[in-house]
C-alpha positions in Angstrom: -43.7 -27.6 69.7 -43.7 -27.0 73.4 -41.0 -24.8 74.4 -39.6 -24.2 77.8 -37.5 -21.7 78.9 -35.4 -20.5 82.0 -37.7 -22.8 83.8 -36.9 -23.6 87.6 -39.1 -25.5 90.3 -38.0 -25.1 93.9 -39.2 -26.3 97.2 -38.2 -23.8 99.6 -34.5 -23.2 99.0 -33.9 -26.5 97.1 -33.7 -26.5 93.5 -35.8 -29.6 92.3 -35.3 -29.2 88.3 -33.7 -26.1 86.4 -33.8 -26.1 82.4 -32.1 -23.3 80.4 -34.1 -24.2 77.1 -35.9 -27.4 75.9 -38.1 -27.7 73.1 -40.4 -31.0 72.5 -41.9 -31.4 68.8 -44.8 -33.6 68.0 -44.1 -37.1 68.5 -43.1 -39.2 71.7 -40.9 -37.9 74.0 -39.2 -40.4 77.0 -38.2 -38.9 80.2 -36.1 -41.1 82.3 -34.6 -40.5 85.8 -34.4 -42.3 89.1 -36.9 -41.8 91.7 -36.9 -38.7 93.4 -35.0 -37.0 90.4 -37.9 -34.7 89.7 -39.8 -36.3 86.8 -43.4 -36.1 88.2 -42.6 -32.5 89.5 -41.5 -31.5 86.0 -44.7 -32.8 84.5 -46.8 -31.4 87.3 -45.3 -27.9 86.5 -45.7 -28.4 82.5 -49.4 -29.5 83.2 -50.1 -26.3 85.5 -50.8 -28.3 88.5 -48.1 -26.5 90.5 -46.2 -23.0 90.3 -42.8 -22.6 88.8 -40.5 -19.8 87.4 -39.8 -19.5 83.5 -41.8 -19.7 80.7 -43.8 -22.6 79.0 -45.7 -22.2 75.7 -46.7 -23.6 72.4 -45.4 -22.6 69.0 -48.2 -20.3 68.4 -47.8 -18.3 71.6 -50.2 -19.9 74.0 -48.5 -19.7 77.2 -49.1 -21.3 80.8 -47.6 -17.8 82.0 -50.0 -15.7 80.0 -53.2 -17.7 79.0 -53.3 -20.4 81.7 -56.8 -21.1 81.0 -56.6 -21.9 77.1 -53.2 -23.6 77.8 -54.6 -26.2 80.2 -57.2 -27.1 77.9 -54.8 -28.0 75.6 -52.9 -30.3 77.9 -53.9 -33.6 79.7 -52.3 -35.3 82.4 -52.1 -39.1 83.4 -50.5 -39.2 86.9 -48.4 -42.0 88.2 -50.4 -43.1 91.1 -54.0 -41.6 90.7 -56.1 -40.9 93.4 -59.6 -39.5 93.3 -62.3 -38.9 96.1 -64.0 -42.1 97.0 -67.5 -40.8 96.9 -67.3 -39.9 93.1 -67.6 -42.5 90.4 -65.7 -42.7 87.0 -68.7 -41.4 85.3 -68.5 -38.4 87.4 -64.8 -37.7 86.6 -65.3 -38.2 83.1 -68.4 -36.1 82.8 -66.5 -33.3 84.9 -63.4 -33.6 82.3 -65.8 -33.8 79.3 -67.5 -30.5 80.2 -64.4 -28.7 80.6 -62.7 -29.7 77.3 -65.8 -30.1 75.2 -65.5 -33.7 74.7 -68.1 -35.6 72.4 -70.1 -38.5 73.9 -69.0 -40.5 71.0 -65.2 -40.0 72.4 -66.2 -40.7 76.0 -67.8 -43.9 74.8 -64.7 -45.0 72.7 -62.3 -44.5 75.6 -64.3 -45.8 78.2 -65.1 -48.9 76.4 -61.4 -49.4 74.9 -60.3 -49.3 78.5 -62.7 -51.6 79.9 -64.1 -48.9 82.2 -67.9 -49.7 81.3 -68.4 -52.4 83.7 -67.7 -50.1 86.9 -68.4 -46.6 85.6 -71.3 -45.9 88.1 -69.6 -47.6 91.2 -67.6 -45.3 93.5 -64.0 -44.8 93.2 -63.4 -46.0 96.7 -64.1 -49.5 95.3 -61.7 -49.4 92.5 -58.4 -51.4 92.5 -55.2 -49.6 91.7 -55.4 -50.9 88.1 -58.9 -49.8 87.8 -57.9 -46.2 88.9 -55.0 -46.3 86.4 -57.2 -47.2 83.6 -59.5 -44.3 84.4 -56.7 -41.9 84.7 -55.4 -43.0 81.2 -58.9 -42.8 79.5 -59.3 -39.2 80.8 -55.8 -38.4 79.6 -56.9 -38.9 76.0 -60.2 -36.8 76.2 -60.7 -33.8 74.2 -58.5 -32.4 71.5 -54.9 -31.9 73.6 -51.8 -30.9 72.2 -49.7 -32.4 74.8 -50.5 -35.5 76.7 -48.1 -36.3 79.7 -48.2 -40.0 81.0 -46.1 -40.4 84.4 -45.5 -44.2 84.7 -48.5 -45.2 82.4 -47.4 -48.8 82.3 -47.5 -49.5 86.2 -50.3 -51.8 87.3 -51.4 -52.3 84.0 -52.1 -55.6 82.5 -51.0 -56.9 78.8 -54.3 -56.4 77.3 -54.5 -52.6 78.7 -51.0 -51.9 77.7 -51.8 -52.8 74.3 -54.7 -50.5 74.2 -52.8 -47.5 75.7 -50.3 -48.2 73.0 -52.8 -48.3 70.2 -54.5 -45.1 71.6 -51.1 -43.2 71.3 -50.5 -44.6 67.8 -54.2 -43.5 66.7 -53.6 -40.1 68.0 -50.2 -39.7 66.4 -51.3 -40.7 63.3 -54.2 -38.2 63.2 -53.1 -35.3 64.9 -50.3 -32.9 65.7 -49.6 -34.1 69.2 -46.7 -34.3 71.9 -46.4 -37.1 74.4 -44.3 -36.8 77.3 -43.8 -40.0 79.2 -41.9 -41.3 82.1 -41.5 -45.1 82.5 -39.2 -47.5 84.4 -40.3 -50.3 82.2 -38.9 -50.7 78.9 -40.8 -49.5 75.9 -39.6 -51.2 72.8 -39.0 -49.0 69.8 -40.5 -51.6 67.6 -43.5 -51.0 69.6 -43.7 -47.7 69.7 -41.5 -45.2 67.9 -39.6 -42.9 70.7 -38.8 -39.5 68.8 -36.7 -38.2 71.8 -35.0 -39.8 74.8 -34.0 -37.9 77.8 -32.5 -38.4 81.3 -32.9 -36.0 84.3 -29.1 -35.5 85.4 -28.1 -33.1 88.0 -31.3 -31.4 88.2 -31.8 -31.0 84.7 -33.0 -32.6 81.6 -30.3 -33.8 79.1 -31.3 -35.1 75.6 -29.5 -38.6 75.0 
């Protein structure tokens, strides 16, 4: 369970997202909203990438506020439009994430092969297409033993084969581990393809459960 209380994110004097209290149990939680509604800002705040006001913590008390290093080890984030320094390779990035999260070589190999990254792992990111960058970002989002995986628009630029790989990867983690997924997507995710445990909408700068 992830609990968020008295959350507020502002840019200068403008409130972007404000939440009194919300909790996300294990399973898949889909957050919808118009472009510019604050979904990505909320996700980046929860992932510990940008500052905010409020409390974000897991049910055992590990908190972004008091235990930021430990908290970040439990949270993985796949952004909507990933961008990486052009001189780095996919291999460089995966090794960096793996060292910080204690990832086994077996797990690295599994996701590299599953997302079809092996053919270009050692070429620089400046040569990658948007689809290649997306698959690299998604593969890295599954590395380690996260309690929370945040996927911002995970289906954009994905071909049908990669979409199936992503759904299968989510199902496998849900089956074998107590894990929470927060996702946003403008593309439909059918409930018979992936069980959605919670559906939410950003309305009037807050998150409402449907």
